[in-house]
C-alpha positions in Angstrom: 97.5 112.9 104.7 97.0 110.2 107.7 95.6 107.1 107.2 94.2 105.1 109.8 93.3 101.2 109.5 91.3 100.1 112.9 91.0 96.5 113.1 88.8 96.7 116.0 86.1 98.6 114.2 86.8 97.3 110.9 87.1 101.2 109.6 89.8 103.2 107.5 89.7 106.9 108.3 91.1 109.2 106.0 92.8 112.8 107.5 93.7 115.3 105.4 94.2 119.1 104.9 96.4 119.5 107.9 96.4 123.3 109.2 97.6 124.7 112.6 98.3 121.1 113.8 95.0 119.8 113.3 93.6 117.9 110.5 90.5 119.5 108.5 89.3 116.8 106.5 88.2 113.4 108.4 86.6 110.7 106.2 85.7 107.1 107.8 84.9 104.2 105.6 83.8 100.6 106.3 86.1 97.8 105.3 85.1 96.7 101.9 84.5 100.4 100.5 86.4 102.2 97.6 88.0 105.0 99.0 89.3 108.2 96.9 92.6 109.2 98.5 92.3 113.4 98.1 96.0 115.3 96.5 98.6 115.0 97.0 98.1 111.4 96.7 95.1 111.0 94.3 94.9 107.2 94.4 91.9 105.1 94.7 92.0 102.1 97.5 90.0 99.2 97.3 89.7 97.9 100.7 87.6 94.9 100.0 91.2 93.0 101.2 91.1 94.5 104.4 88.4 92.3 105.5 90.8 89.1 105.4 92.3 90.9 108.5 89.3 91.6 110.5 88.6 89.5 113.8 
């Protein structure tokens, strides 16, 4: 799993299910969203606090 926090676009993108050198699932979310990270991490991220780091 790879988690990308993009401060320029105020987004968080979850990349998961790597296969043959590529991620099969790419899930973008706006800052402030509640994000479910899939297995093997299996946690929920509240990204509201990321809004403090924009601009």
